[in-house]
C-alpha positions as CSV (number, residue, x, y, z in Angstrom):
1,X,0.0,0.0,0.0
2,X,1.1,3.5,-0.8
3,X,2.3,6.2,1.8
4,X,-0.6,8.3,0.6
5,X,-3.1,5.7,1.7
6,X,-1.5,5.5,5.4
7,X,-1.2,9.2,5.6
8,X,-4.8,9.5,4.6
9,X,-5.8,6.8,7.1
10,X,-3.9,8.5,9.7
11,X,-5.7,11.8,9.0
12,X,-9.0,10.3,9.0
13,X,-8.3,8.3,12.3
14,X,-6.8,11.8,13.9
15,X,-10.0,13.5,12.7
16,X,-12.3,10.8,14.4
17,X,-10.4,10.9,17.6
18,X,-10.2,14.6,17.7
19,X,-14.1,14.7,17.2
20,X,-14.7,12.2,19.8
21,X,-12.4,13.8,22.4
22,X,-13.8,17.3,21.6
23,X,-17.4,15.7,22.0
24,X,-16.4,14.7,25.6
25,X,-14.9,18.1,26.4
26,X,-18.1,19.7,25.1
27,X,-20.1,17.3,27.3
28,X,-17.9,18.4,30.2
29,X,-18.6,22.0,29.5
30,X,-22.4,21.4,29.4
31,X,-22.3,19.5,32.7
32,X,-20.4,22.3,34.3
33,X,-22.6,24.9,32.8
34,X,-25.8,23.2,34.0
35,X,-24.5,22.8,37.5
36,X,-23.8,26.5,37.6
37,X,-26.9,27.5,36.0
38,X,-28.8,26.2,38.8
39,X,-27.1,28.7,41.2
40,X,-27.9,31.8,38.9
41,X,-26.9,33.3,35.7
42,X,-23.6,32.1,34.3
43,X,-20.9,34.5,33.1
44,X,-18.4,33.2,30.5
45,X,-15.0,34.5,30.0
46,X,-12.7,33.1,27.5
47,X,-9.2,33.2,26.1
48,X,-8.8,31.0,23.3
49,X,-5.5,30.3,21.8
50,X,-4.8,28.1,18.8
51,X,-1.2,26.8,19.5
52,X,-0.8,27.7,23.2
53,X,-2.8,27.2,26.2
54,X,-6.3,28.6,26.3
55,X,-8.6,29.1,29.0
56,X,-12.4,29.4,29.8
57,X,-14.0,30.5,32.9
58,X,-17.7,30.0,34.1
59,X,-19.1,32.2,36.8
60,X,-22.5,31.7,38.6
61,X,-23.6,35.2,39.7
62,X,-26.4,36.8,41.2
63,X,-28.3,39.9,39.9
64,X,-25.9,42.3,41.7
65,X,-22.8,40.7,40.1
66,X,-21.7,38.6,43.1
67,X,-19.8,35.4,42.2
68,X,-21.5,32.4,43.8
69,X,-19.2,29.8,42.2
70,X,-16.4,29.8,39.7
71,X,-14.7,27.2,37.6
72,X,-11.9,27.4,35.0
73,X,-10.5,25.1,32.4
74,X,-7.2,25.6,31.0
75,X,-4.9,23.6,28.6
76,X,-4.0,23.0,25.2
77,X,-5.6,19.6,24.8
78,X,-9.2,18.2,24.9
79,X,-8.2,16.6,28.3
80,X,-8.4,19.8,30.0
81,X,-11.1,19.8,32.7
82,X,-12.9,22.5,34.7
83,X,-11.4,23.2,38.2
84,X,-13.0,25.3,41.0
85,X,-11.6,28.8,41.5
86,X,-12.4,29.3,45.2
87,X,-10.7,32.5,45.4
88,X,-13.5,34.3,43.5
89,X,-16.2,32.9,45.8
90,X,-18.5,35.7,47.2
91,X,-16.7,38.3,45.6
92,X,-18.2,40.9,43.2
93,X,-17.1,40.6,39.5
94,X,-16.8,44.5,39.2
95,X,-14.6,44.6,42.3
96,X,-12.4,41.8,41.2
97,X,-12.1,43.3,37.6
98,X,-11.0,46.7,39.1
99,X,-8.7,45.5,41.9
100,X,-5.2,45.4,40.0
101,X,-3.3,43.8,43.1
102,X,-5.8,41.0,43.6
103,X,-6.3,40.3,39.9
104,X,-2.4,40.1,39.4
105,X,-2.4,37.1,41.9
106,X,-3.7,34.9,39.2
107,X,-1.8,33.6,36.2
108,X,-2.0,35.7,32.8
109,X,-4.6,33.1,31.4
110,X,-7.0,33.4,34.3
111,X,-6.5,37.3,34.3
112,X,-7.5,37.5,30.6
113,X,-10.5,35.2,31.2
114,X,-11.9,37.2,34.3
115,X,-11.3,40.6,32.3
116,X,-13.2,39.1,29.4
117,X,-16.0,37.7,31.5
118,X,-16.2,41.2,33.1
119,X,-16.4,43.0,29.8
120,X,-19.2,40.4,28.8
121,X,-21.0,41.4,32.1
122,X,-20.8,45.1,31.4
123,X,-22.0,44.5,27.7
124,X,-24.9,42.3,29.2
125,X,-26.0,45.0,31.7
126,X,-25.8,47.8,29.1
127,X,-27.5,45.8,26.3
128,X,-24.5,46.1,24.2
129,X,-23.6,42.5,23.5
130,X,-21.5,42.0,20.4
131,X,-22.4,39.1,18.0
132,X,-18.8,37.6,19.0
133,X,-19.9,37.3,22.5
134,X,-22.7,35.0,21.4
135,X,-20.7,33.1,19.1
136,X,-20.3,29.4,20.3
137,X,-19.5,28.0,17.1
138,X,-16.5,25.6,17.0
139,X,-14.1,25.3,14.2
140,X,-12.8,21.6,14.6
141,X,-10.0,22.4,12.2
142,X,-8.7,25.2,14.5
143,X,-8.1,22.5,17.4
144,X,-4.5,21.9,18.6
145,X,-4.4,18.4,17.1
146,X,-5.3,19.7,13.4
147,X,-2.9,22.7,13.8
148,X,-0.1,20.5,14.7
149,X,-0.9,18.2,11.7
150,X,-1.1,21.2,9.2
151,X,2.4,22.4,10.7
152,X,3.8,18.9,10.0
153,X,2.2,18.7,6.4
154,X,3.6,22.4,5.7
155,X,7.1,21.4,6.9
156,X,7.1,18.1,5.0
157,X,5.8,19.9,1.7
158,X,8.5,22.6,2.3
159,X,11.2,20.0,2.6
160,X,10.0,18.3,-0.7
161,X,10.0,21.6,-2.3
162,X,13.5,22.3,-1.3
163,X,14.6,18.9,-2.6
164,X,13.0,19.3,-5.9
165,X,14.5,22.7,-6.5
166,X,18.0,21.3,-5.6
167,X,17.6,18.4,-8.0
168,X,16.9,20.8,-10.9
């Protein structure tokens, strides 16, 4: 069998595996969202990255913006899970976002997620939510596994082109 057949089979298997693992991650998100939804409105903050670690925060808040519970998911792979962020419990989202000393106690990814959630909170309260704030679509081909595969294919094609040019 040819190399192209095996490469094609590998890509199909990688696609199916990525889709299955992505499904499990979405199921985990739905379960966490559902649990927090029982406690109040859920505020979402995101910091998506394509090749580096991204993060997503879920905060159950009351009508005054007090955080009842917060959970964060950070990671590059589909194996990332939500973890409690108890440091935010019983705090007000506006106070958290405006307290530089407090917010710098978190890592960069968490800081950016909290600030994105606060922006979404303000946009919701003022009725100025942008379409990007409501966009929950997922591009499977922008997931880390596919990005790595695309990079490998690009490197291989560049290598082949260089060899072809040298032979001429």
